[in-house]
C-alpha positions as CSV (number, residue, x, y, z in Angstrom):
1,X,28.7,-29.8,32.2
2,X,28.1,-28.0,28.5
3,X,27.0,-24.8,30.4
4,X,30.0,-25.1,32.6
5,X,32.4,-25.2,29.5
6,X,30.6,-22.4,27.9
7,X,31.1,-20.5,31.0
8,X,34.7,-21.1,31.3
9,X,35.1,-20.3,27.7
10,X,33.4,-17.1,28.1
11,X,35.5,-16.3,31.4
12,X,38.8,-17.0,29.5
13,X,37.8,-14.7,26.6
14,X,37.0,-11.9,28.9
15,X,40.3,-12.3,30.5
16,X,42.1,-12.2,27.3
17,X,40.3,-9.0,26.1
18,X,41.1,-7.3,29.5
19,X,44.9,-8.4,29.2
20,X,44.9,-6.9,25.4
21,X,43.3,-3.7,26.3
22,X,45.8,-3.3,29.3
23,X,48.7,-3.8,26.9
24,X,47.2,-1.4,24.4
25,X,46.7,1.1,27.0
26,X,50.5,0.8,28.2
27,X,51.3,1.4,24.3
28,X,49.1,4.1,24.2
29,X,50.9,5.6,27.1
30,X,54.3,5.5,25.4
31,X,52.8,6.9,22.2
32,X,51.0,9.8,24.0
33,X,54.3,10.7,25.8
34,X,56.3,10.8,22.6
35,X,53.7,12.7,20.6
36,X,53.3,15.2,23.4
37,X,57.0,15.9,23.4
38,X,57.4,15.7,19.5
39,X,54.5,18.3,19.3
40,X,56.1,20.6,21.9
41,X,59.2,21.0,19.9
42,X,57.3,21.5,16.6
43,X,58.0,18.1,15.2
44,X,61.9,18.7,15.4
45,X,63.5,15.3,16.3
46,X,67.0,16.9,16.6
47,X,65.7,19.6,19.1
48,X,63.7,17.0,21.1
49,X,66.7,14.7,21.3
50,X,69.0,17.7,22.3
51,X,66.6,18.6,25.2
52,X,67.1,15.8,27.3
53,X,63.2,15.6,27.9
54,X,62.9,12.1,26.1
55,X,65.3,10.5,28.6
56,X,63.6,11.9,31.4
57,X,60.3,10.5,30.3
58,X,61.6,7.2,29.5
59,X,62.8,6.8,33.0
60,X,59.2,7.4,34.2
61,X,57.3,5.7,31.4
62,X,56.9,2.4,33.4
63,X,55.5,3.8,36.2
64,X,53.2,6.0,34.1
65,X,51.9,3.1,32.2
66,X,51.1,1.2,35.7
67,X,49.3,4.3,37.0
68,X,47.4,4.8,33.8
69,X,46.2,1.1,34.0
70,X,45.0,1.5,37.5
71,X,43.1,4.8,36.8
72,X,41.4,3.1,33.7
73,X,40.3,0.2,36.2
74,X,38.9,2.4,38.7
75,X,37.0,4.3,35.9
76,X,35.8,0.8,34.7
77,X,37.2,1.0,31.1
78,X,38.1,-2.8,31.2
79,X,34.3,-3.8,31.8
80,X,32.2,-2.0,29.3
81,X,31.1,-3.8,26.0
82,X,32.8,-1.3,23.6
83,X,30.8,-2.9,20.7
84,X,27.8,-1.2,22.0
85,X,29.6,1.9,23.5
86,X,28.0,5.3,23.4
87,X,28.3,8.8,24.7
88,X,28.5,7.7,28.3
89,X,31.4,5.4,27.5
90,X,33.1,8.2,25.5
91,X,32.9,10.8,28.5
92,X,34.1,8.2,31.0
93,X,37.1,7.6,28.7
94,X,38.0,11.3,28.4
95,X,37.6,11.6,32.3
96,X,39.9,8.8,32.8
97,X,42.4,10.1,30.4
98,X,42.2,13.4,32.3
99,X,42.7,11.8,35.6
100,X,45.7,9.7,34.1
101,X,47.4,12.9,33.1
102,X,46.8,14.4,36.5
103,X,48.4,11.4,38.4
104,X,51.2,11.6,35.9
105,X,51.7,15.3,36.8
106,X,51.8,14.4,40.7
107,X,54.2,11.5,39.8
108,X,56.5,13.5,38.0
109,X,56.5,16.2,40.9
110,X,57.2,13.5,43.5
111,X,60.2,12.0,41.5
112,X,61.6,15.7,40.6
113,X,61.3,15.0,36.9
114,X,61.0,18.2,34.8
115,X,59.0,18.4,31.7
116,X,57.6,21.3,29.5
117,X,54.6,22.5,31.2
118,X,52.6,22.0,28.0
119,X,53.4,18.3,27.9
120,X,50.6,17.5,30.4
121,X,47.9,19.0,28.4
122,X,49.3,17.3,25.1
123,X,49.6,14.2,26.9
124,X,46.0,14.0,28.1
125,X,44.9,14.8,24.5
126,X,47.0,12.2,22.8
127,X,46.1,9.6,25.4
128,X,42.5,10.3,25.0
129,X,42.6,9.8,21.3
130,X,44.9,7.0,21.4
131,X,42.6,5.1,23.9
132,X,39.6,6.1,21.8
133,X,41.1,4.5,18.7
134,X,41.8,1.5,20.3
135,X,38.4,1.0,21.9
136,X,36.5,1.9,18.8
137,X,38.6,0.2,16.1
138,X,36.8,-3.0,16.3
139,X,33.4,-1.4,16.0
140,X,34.5,0.8,12.9
141,X,36.2,-2.2,11.3
142,X,32.9,-4.4,11.7
143,X,31.0,-1.4,10.3
144,X,33.2,-1.1,7.2
145,X,33.0,-4.8,6.8
146,X,29.2,-5.0,6.8
147,X,28.6,-1.8,4.8
148,X,31.4,-2.2,2.2
149,X,32.0,-6.0,2.1
150,X,29.8,-8.5,0.2
151,X,28.1,-9.6,3.4
152,X,24.6,-11.1,3.8
153,X,21.5,-11.3,1.4
154,X,20.7,-8.3,-0.4
155,X,17.6,-6.7,1.2
156,X,15.0,-4.2,0.5
157,X,13.0,-2.5,3.4
158,X,9.7,-1.1,2.7
159,X,8.7,1.7,5.0
160,X,11.2,4.5,5.8
161,X,9.7,5.6,9.1
162,X,10.7,5.0,12.7
163,X,10.1,1.0,12.0
164,X,12.2,1.0,8.8
165,X,14.9,3.1,10.7
166,X,15.0,0.3,13.6
167,X,15.0,-2.5,11.1
168,X,17.9,-1.1,9.1
169,X,19.6,-0.4,12.3
170,X,19.2,-4.1,13.5
171,X,19.8,-5.8,10.3
172,X,23.0,-3.7,9.4
173,X,24.3,-3.9,13.0
174,X,23.6,-7.2,14.4
175,X,26.1,-10.2,14.4
176,X,23.0,-12.4,13.9
177,X,21.8,-10.8,10.8
178,X,22.2,-12.4,7.4
179,X,20.9,-9.6,5.7
180,X,22.6,-6.5,4.0
181,X,20.0,-3.6,3.3
182,X,20.6,-2.0,0.1
183,X,17.6,0.1,-0.5
184,X,14.5,1.4,0.9
185,X,11.0,2.1,-0.4
186,X,8.5,4.8,1.1
187,X,5.4,6.3,-0.7
188,X,6.2,9.6,1.0
189,X,7.7,11.7,-1.8
190,X,9.5,14.1,0.6
191,X,11.7,11.1,1.6
192,X,12.8,10.1,-1.9
193,X,16.4,10.3,-2.6
194,X,17.2,10.6,0.9
195,X,19.1,8.2,3.2
196,X,18.4,6.2,6.4
197,X,21.9,5.0,7.9
198,X,23.5,5.0,4.5
199,X,20.6,3.3,2.8
200,X,19.0,5.3,0.2
201,X,15.1,5.8,-0.1
202,X,14.5,5.0,-3.9
203,X,11.0,5.6,-4.4
204,X,7.5,4.7,-3.7
205,X,5.5,1.3,-4.1
206,X,5.7,1.8,-7.9
207,X,9.4,1.3,-7.8
208,X,9.4,-2.0,-6.0
209,X,9.8,-4.3,-8.9
210,X,12.3,-2.0,-10.6
211,X,14.4,-1.7,-7.6
212,X,14.4,-5.4,-6.8
213,X,16.0,-5.9,-10.2
214,X,18.4,-3.1,-10.1
215,X,19.8,-3.7,-6.7
216,X,19.5,-7.5,-7.3
217,X,17.5,-7.9,-4.0
218,X,17.0,-11.4,-2.6
219,X,14.9,-10.5,0.4
220,X,12.0,-7.8,1.1
221,X,11.3,-6.8,4.5
222,X,7.8,-4.9,5.2
223,X,8.3,-2.5,8.0
224,X,5.1,-0.6,8.2
225,X,3.4,-2.0,11.4
226,X,0.4,0.7,11.0
227,X,-0.5,-0.1,7.6
228,X,-4.1,-1.6,7.2
229,X,-4.8,-5.0,6.0
230,X,-6.0,-3.7,2.5
231,X,-2.5,-1.7,2.4
232,X,-0.6,-4.7,3.1
233,X,-2.3,-6.7,0.8
234,X,-1.6,-4.3,-2.2
235,X,1.8,-4.0,-1.4
236,X,2.3,-7.6,-0.7
237,X,0.7,-8.3,-4.2
238,X,3.5,-6.1,-5.8
239,X,6.2,-7.6,-4.0
240,X,4.9,-11.2,-4.9
241,X,5.7,-10.4,-8.6
242,X,9.3,-10.0,-7.8
243,X,11.5,-13.2,-7.2
244,X,12.4,-12.0,-3.8
245,X,11.4,-13.8,-0.4
246,X,8.9,-11.5,1.7
247,X,9.2,-11.1,5.5
248,X,7.6,-8.9,7.9
249,X,8.6,-7.2,11.3
250,X,6.9,-7.6,14.6
251,X,3.6,-5.5,15.3
252,X,3.6,-2.0,16.5
253,X,3.5,-3.0,20.1
254,X,6.7,-4.9,20.1
255,X,8.3,-2.1,18.2
256,X,7.2,0.7,20.9
257,X,8.2,-1.6,23.6
258,X,11.8,-1.9,22.0
259,X,11.4,-5.6,21.3
260,X,12.1,-5.9,17.8
261,X,15.0,-8.2,16.8
262,X,16.4,-10.1,13.9
263,X,15.0,-13.2,15.1
264,X,11.3,-11.7,15.3
265,X,11.5,-10.8,11.5
266,X,9.3,-13.5,10.1
267,X,8.0,-14.9,6.8
268,X,4.9,-13.5,5.3
269,X,2.1,-15.8,5.8
270,X,-0.6,-16.3,3.5
271,X,-3.0,-15.0,6.2
272,X,-1.3,-11.7,5.5
273,X,-2.5,-11.8,2.0
274,X,-6.3,-11.9,2.4
275,X,-6.5,-8.2,2.8
276,X,-9.3,-8.7,5.5
277,X,-9.7,-5.9,8.2
278,X,-9.7,-7.4,11.8
279,X,-12.9,-9.2,12.8
280,X,-14.9,-6.9,15.3
281,X,-17.2,-8.7,17.8
282,X,-19.1,-7.7,20.9
283,X,-16.7,-8.9,23.4
284,X,-19.0,-7.8,26.4
285,X,-22.1,-9.4,25.0
286,X,-20.1,-12.7,24.6
287,X,-18.7,-12.4,28.2
288,X,-22.3,-11.7,29.6
289,X,-23.9,-14.6,27.4
290,X,-21.3,-17.1,28.6
291,X,-20.6,-16.0,32.2
292,X,-20.6,-18.5,35.0
293,X,-21.9,-21.2,32.5
294,X,-20.8,-24.8,32.0
295,X,-19.8,-25.4,28.4
296,X,-19.1,-28.5,26.5
297,X,-17.1,-28.6,23.3
298,X,-17.2,-31.8,21.5
299,X,-14.3,-32.4,19.0
300,X,-12.2,-29.9,21.4
301,X,-8.8,-31.2,20.2
302,X,-9.7,-30.5,16.6
303,X,-8.8,-27.1,14.8
304,X,-12.0,-25.5,15.5
305,X,-12.7,-27.1,18.7
306,X,-9.3,-26.4,20.2
307,X,-9.7,-22.6,19.3
308,X,-13.1,-22.7,20.7
309,X,-11.5,-24.0,23.9
310,X,-8.9,-21.4,23.9
311,X,-11.4,-18.5,23.5
312,X,-13.6,-20.0,25.9
313,X,-11.0,-20.3,28.5
314,X,-10.4,-16.5,28.5
315,X,-14.0,-15.9,29.2
316,X,-15.7,-16.0,32.7
317,X,-17.2,-19.4,32.1
318,X,-18.0,-21.6,35.0
319,X,-16.6,-24.9,33.5
320,X,-15.0,-26.1,30.3
321,X,-15.8,-29.7,29.4
322,X,-13.5,-30.8,26.4
323,X,-14.9,-34.1,24.7
324,X,-12.7,-35.7,22.0
325,X,-12.1,-39.5,20.8
326,X,-8.3,-38.5,20.0
327,X,-6.5,-38.6,23.2
328,X,-3.4,-36.9,21.7
329,X,-5.3,-34.2,20.7
330,X,-7.3,-33.6,23.8
331,X,-4.0,-33.9,25.8
332,X,-2.3,-31.2,23.7
333,X,-5.1,-28.6,24.3
334,X,-5.3,-29.6,27.9
335,X,-1.6,-28.8,28.4
336,X,-1.6,-25.7,26.4
337,X,-4.6,-24.3,28.4
338,X,-2.8,-25.4,31.7
339,X,0.2,-23.4,30.6
340,X,-1.4,-20.2,28.8
341,X,-4.7,-20.1,31.0
342,X,-3.7,-21.6,34.6
343,X,-6.8,-19.8,36.2
344,X,-8.8,-22.5,34.2
345,X,-7.1,-25.5,35.9
346,X,-9.9,-26.0,38.5
347,X,-12.8,-25.5,36.0
348,X,-11.7,-27.8,33.1
349,X,-12.4,-31.4,32.6
350,X,-10.8,-33.2,29.7
351,X,-12.8,-36.4,28.6
352,X,-12.3,-38.9,26.1
353,X,-15.1,-40.5,24.2
354,X,-17.0,-40.8,20.8
355,X,-20.2,-38.8,20.0
356,X,-21.2,-42.0,18.3
357,X,-21.6,-43.8,21.7
358,X,-25.0,-42.8,22.8
359,X,-24.5,-43.9,26.5
360,X,-21.1,-42.2,26.8
361,X,-22.5,-38.8,25.5
362,X,-25.7,-39.4,27.9
363,X,-23.3,-39.9,31.0
364,X,-21.4,-37.0,30.2
365,X,-24.5,-34.7,30.1
366,X,-25.9,-36.3,33.3
367,X,-22.8,-35.5,35.3
368,X,-21.9,-32.0,33.9
369,X,-25.2,-30.6,32.6
370,X,-23.6,-28.2,30.2
371,X,-25.5,-24.9,29.6
372,X,-24.0,-24.5,26.1
373,X,-22.9,-27.1,23.6
374,X,-20.5,-26.4,20.8
375,X,-20.5,-29.3,18.5
376,X,-17.6,-29.5,16.5
377,X,-16.9,-33.2,16.3
378,X,-16.9,-34.5,12.8
379,X,-15.3,-36.3,10.0
380,X,-14.4,-33.4,7.6
381,X,-12.1,-34.8,4.7
382,X,-14.2,-35.0,1.6
383,X,-12.0,-37.6,-0.4
384,X,-12.0,-40.0,2.8
385,X,-15.6,-39.8,3.1
386,X,-16.2,-40.7,-0.4
387,X,-14.3,-43.9,0.4
388,X,-16.0,-44.5,3.9
389,X,-19.6,-43.0,3.6
390,X,-20.6,-45.3,6.5
391,X,-18.3,-43.6,8.8
392,X,-19.5,-40.1,7.8
393,X,-23.0,-41.3,8.5
394,X,-22.2,-42.8,11.9
395,X,-20.2,-40.0,13.1
396,X,-21.5,-36.8,11.4
397,X,-25.1,-37.5,11.3
398,X,-25.8,-39.8,14.2
399,X,-23.2,-38.5,16.4
400,X,-24.9,-35.0,16.2
401,X,-28.3,-36.6,16.9
402,X,-26.9,-38.3,20.0
403,X,-25.5,-34.8,21.4
404,X,-28.4,-32.8,20.2
405,X,-30.9,-35.3,22.0
406,X,-28.8,-35.3,25.2
407,X,-28.6,-31.4,25.1
408,X,-32.4,-31.4,24.8
409,X,-32.9,-34.2,27.7
410,X,-30.7,-32.6,30.2
411,X,-31.7,-28.8,29.5
412,X,-29.0,-27.3,27.9
413,X,-29.8,-23.7,26.9
414,X,-28.1,-23.7,23.6
415,X,-26.7,-26.3,21.1
416,X,-24.4,-24.8,18.3
417,X,-23.6,-27.1,15.4
418,X,-20.4,-26.3,13.4
419,X,-21.4,-26.7,9.7
420,X,-19.8,-26.2,6.4
421,X,-20.1,-24.4,2.9
422,X,-20.1,-28.0,1.5
423,X,-23.6,-28.7,3.0
424,X,-24.9,-26.2,0.2
425,X,-26.0,-28.2,-2.8
426,X,-23.7,-31.1,-1.7
427,X,-21.7,-33.1,-4.2
428,X,-19.9,-35.0,-1.7
429,X,-20.9,-37.6,1.2
430,X,-19.4,-35.3,3.8
431,X,-21.4,-32.4,2.3
432,X,-24.6,-34.3,2.5
433,X,-23.8,-35.6,5.9
434,X,-23.5,-32.0,7.3
435,X,-26.8,-30.8,5.4
436,X,-28.6,-33.8,7.2
437,X,-27.1,-32.5,10.5
438,X,-28.4,-28.9,9.7
439,X,-31.8,-30.6,9.2
440,X,-31.7,-32.3,12.6
441,X,-30.7,-29.2,14.2
442,X,-33.9,-27.3,12.6
443,X,-36.1,-30.4,13.6
444,X,-35.0,-30.6,17.1
445,X,-35.5,-26.6,17.5
446,X,-38.9,-27.1,16.6
447,X,-39.8,-29.9,19.0
448,X,-37.6,-28.6,22.0
449,X,-39.0,-26.0,24.8
450,X,-36.0,-25.9,26.6
451,X,-33.0,-25.7,24.0
452,X,-32.1,-23.4,21.3
453,X,-30.5,-25.4,18.4
454,X,-28.6,-23.3,15.7
455,X,-25.7,-24.1,13.3
456,X,-23.1,-21.9,12.1
457,X,-21.8,-22.3,8.4
458,X,-18.7,-21.3,6.9
459,X,-15.9,-22.2,4.5
460,X,-12.1,-23.2,4.7
461,X,-10.0,-22.1,7.7
462,X,-6.4,-21.4,7.2
463,X,-3.9,-23.8,8.9
464,X,-6.5,-26.3,10.0
465,X,-5.6,-30.1,10.1
466,X,-5.4,-31.3,6.5
467,X,-6.1,-28.0,4.8
468,X,-4.3,-26.9,1.6
469,X,-2.0,-24.3,3.1
470,X,0.0,-26.6,5.3
471,X,0.3,-28.9,2.4
472,X,1.5,-26.4,0.0
473,X,4.2,-25.2,2.7
474,X,5.4,-28.9,2.9
475,X,5.6,-29.2,-0.9
476,X,7.4,-26.1,-1.3
477,X,10.0,-27.0,1.6
478,X,10.6,-30.2,-0.3
479,X,11.3,-28.4,-3.4
480,X,8.0,-29.3,-5.1
481,X,5.7,-30.1,-7.0
482,X,3.0,-28.2,-5.5
483,X,-0.2,-30.1,-6.5
484,X,-3.5,-28.3,-7.4
485,X,-6.5,-30.3,-8.2
486,X,-7.9,-27.6,-10.9
487,X,-6.6,-24.6,-12.4
488,X,-10.0,-23.0,-11.5
489,X,-10.9,-24.2,-8.2
490,X,-12.1,-21.3,-5.9
491,X,-12.4,-21.4,-2.1
492,X,-13.3,-19.1,0.7
493,X,-10.7,-18.8,3.5
494,X,-10.8,-17.5,7.0
495,X,-8.6,-17.7,9.8
496,X,-9.3,-20.0,12.7
497,X,-9.3,-17.5,15.3
498,X,-11.6,-15.2,13.1
499,X,-14.0,-18.0,12.5
500,X,-14.4,-19.0,16.1
501,X,-15.0,-15.3,17.4
502,X,-17.8,-15.1,14.8
503,X,-19.1,-18.5,16.1
504,X,-19.3,-17.3,19.6
505,X,-20.9,-14.0,18.5
506,X,-23.4,-15.8,16.4
507,X,-24.4,-17.8,19.7
508,X,-25.3,-14.4,21.3
509,X,-27.7,-13.5,18.4
510,X,-29.3,-17.2,18.6
511,X,-33.1,-17.4,19.1
512,X,-33.4,-21.0,17.8
513,X,-33.5,-22.8,14.4
514,X,-31.2,-20.3,12.7
515,X,-28.3,-21.3,10.2
516,X,-25.7,-18.4,10.6
517,X,-23.6,-17.8,7.7
518,X,-20.2,-16.1,8.1
519,X,-19.0,-13.7,5.5
520,X,-15.8,-15.5,4.2
521,X,-14.7,-12.4,2.3
522,X,-13.5,-12.6,-1.4
523,X,-13.1,-16.1,-2.7
524,X,-9.6,-17.1,-3.6
525,X,-8.4,-19.2,-6.6
526,X,-6.3,-21.9,-5.3
527,X,-4.1,-21.9,-8.1
528,X,-3.3,-18.2,-7.6
529,X,-2.6,-19.1,-3.9
530,X,-0.4,-21.8,-4.8
531,X,1.7,-19.6,-7.0
532,X,1.8,-16.7,-4.6
533,X,3.1,-18.9,-1.8
534,X,5.8,-20.2,-4.0
535,X,6.8,-16.6,-4.8
536,X,6.8,-15.5,-1.2
537,X,9.2,-18.4,-0.6
538,X,11.7,-16.8,-3.0
539,X,11.1,-19.2,-5.9
540,X,9.6,-18.8,-9.5
541,X,6.5,-21.0,-10.2
542,X,7.0,-23.7,-13.0
543,X,10.7,-22.8,-13.1
544,X,12.0,-23.6,-9.7
545,X,9.1,-25.2,-8.3
546,X,6.5,-27.0,-10.6
547,X,2.9,-26.7,-10.2
548,X,0.8,-29.8,-11.2
549,X,-2.8,-30.3,-11.7
550,X,-4.1,-33.5,-10.4
551,X,-7.7,-33.1,-11.2
552,X,-10.9,-32.8,-9.0
553,X,-11.0,-35.7,-6.5
554,X,-14.2,-37.4,-5.7
555,X,-16.9,-35.3,-4.2
556,X,-15.0,-32.1,-4.7
557,X,-16.6,-29.0,-6.3
558,X,-14.8,-26.2,-8.4
559,X,-16.4,-23.6,-6.0
560,X,-18.3,-23.4,-2.7
561,X,-21.5,-21.8,-2.0
562,X,-22.5,-20.6,1.6
563,X,-26.2,-20.4,0.9
564,X,-28.8,-22.1,-0.9
565,X,-30.7,-20.3,-3.5
566,X,-34.1,-20.7,-1.6
567,X,-32.6,-19.6,1.6
568,X,-32.2,-15.7,1.2
569,X,-30.2,-13.9,4.0
570,X,-31.1,-11.7,7.0
571,X,-28.6,-9.3,8.5
572,X,-27.3,-9.4,12.0
573,X,-25.8,-6.5,14.2
574,X,-22.5,-7.8,13.1
575,X,-21.8,-7.2,9.4
576,X,-20.0,-10.4,8.9
577,X,-22.7,-12.9,10.3
578,X,-25.9,-13.4,8.3
579,X,-28.9,-15.7,9.0
580,X,-30.2,-18.1,6.2
581,X,-33.8,-18.4,6.1
582,X,-34.7,-22.2,7.1
583,X,-35.8,-24.4,4.2
584,X,-39.3,-26.2,5.0
585,X,-39.2,-30.0,4.8
586,X,-41.4,-32.7,6.0
587,X,-40.2,-33.4,9.6
588,X,-42.2,-36.8,10.0
589,X,-40.7,-38.0,6.7
590,X,-37.3,-36.8,7.9
591,X,-37.6,-39.0,11.0
592,X,-38.3,-42.1,9.0
593,X,-35.8,-41.5,6.5
594,X,-33.0,-41.1,9.2
595,X,-34.2,-44.5,10.5
596,X,-34.1,-46.0,7.3
597,X,-30.4,-44.4,7.0
598,X,-29.4,-46.0,10.5
599,X,-30.5,-49.4,9.0
600,X,-28.4,-48.8,6.0
601,X,-25.4,-47.4,7.7
602,X,-23.5,-50.7,7.5
603,X,-24.7,-51.5,4.0
604,X,-23.4,-50.9,0.6
605,X,-21.8,-47.5,-0.3
606,X,-24.5,-47.1,-3.1
607,X,-27.3,-47.8,-0.7
608,X,-26.0,-45.1,1.8
609,X,-25.8,-42.6,-1.1
610,X,-29.2,-43.3,-2.2
611,X,-30.6,-42.8,1.2
612,X,-28.7,-39.4,1.5
613,X,-30.3,-38.6,-1.8
614,X,-33.7,-39.0,-0.5
615,X,-33.2,-37.1,2.5
616,X,-31.1,-34.2,0.7
617,X,-32.8,-33.6,-2.6
618,X,-30.0,-31.1,-3.7
619,X,-27.3,-33.9,-3.1
620,X,-25.8,-35.0,-6.6
621,X,-23.2,-37.2,-5.5
């Protein structure tokens, strides 16, 4: 019903617009007739009145108007969207006016009405001008309103190339735009002082802060799709020192495809500020490694697990088995893959179960016999695990042991553990539990003849469930305060797709027993990150939105390490993946200590921590 009403409203508006244009065209015929005769008599009204031509023309004016409307209808002048009219519409308008003048000449001959010979040429000229003015008056008025009037948020465009031109044209020409472009920035000195669609290029990136203040800029839009990540980061850093909200246009592909629109201009995300170059992987090597294989992903509905499923679904695997305890997460990734990768439908199984359940895990392995296992199921929240250490032990340690033993028993080719930088010199139960998982992997690899056991260790991933970035976004949206645990706390960051691509690449390099370490780039100070996010949202830290320091949480470190000092590092063919040399430990004692830990898993928190310290000497929690 709503769609029908909208359609009826649109049809009514269209009819009214056509009626208005017809009336305006009739008025144009009258105006053109008078101006043609008035010009013929050299603007002498008395001479025109005495000639009698005005009376002769008046007697034919109604027929002339009707004929003109009919001719214009045939030339489809009432069907064009004049808001977007161009050269084609203008040419059609001229031809229609000429045809109308011709029809009028025939009519005058038919009714034996005599007018000056020059009248028909002058009538054509004035009719075309009059009709043109009617058709383009709305467009001109809207342009004047947008360029002269105080309309929209004052905006700076960075980049005066083709993308900048398209962005300015779209913003200053779209009814949906809420922006008014007041200046542009480009590093090309040849462009300084010149104009793009009436917008002045005021200078290079060194003028960003000055121009933002001078032109009272509210929004900055980055329009250089070919810029490298390092170049983008440098410019974004400058922009973040202004009080402007920072946005960016779509990528180069959308621009060259003509798909850029106001709705696609998005806010700068914190990922844009990392300055990392795109991760390069050996796609063919990964494809060859996984082709035709049955692949099991535990924790397949989580942040890392779900991205593993996305990337695996695009490979030529034989079967994807998604295993997760949380049915909502499992359902979401199942529906996403069915929508985005429909070809995986008959090669995907989504199973609900816990890695703690040894029998359930064994049943899954017995039925599906996976060739590769990506073990991403784990409790990861440091403060929560400090309050529930027995759950970290059950899920992280013995869940890993259950899956690893099943992988070895049922002949999986490779078992890959997703580990964390918090396993290095751990200060938390969660970190200690993951270090024990790494030791399990090393121990299992030495004892197994069929399965290669490896681990991949990396830091924080942007946008994962419970990570600091989504938290800061929500706090900023609520108007603050933004909470930071400590002004000096430092973390490594990587995007989830980057991390997963490198995990798959590390699997190709696996020989068994390795702890792969991902290069996370430069560490990021969380306080700086929070303040930058506030500025990118158009606010001033501690003025518009307060930053509060809440103190380190239980088990939390000021900085994370990716390697123990004893491990050292070996390079791989990928410059972002390294291999830590395994630390030797007494395997017999380790097995006994695991059994002692299992016996203590339901006892007091202090006993559990004490057992973890015995197994992991570097644990200081």
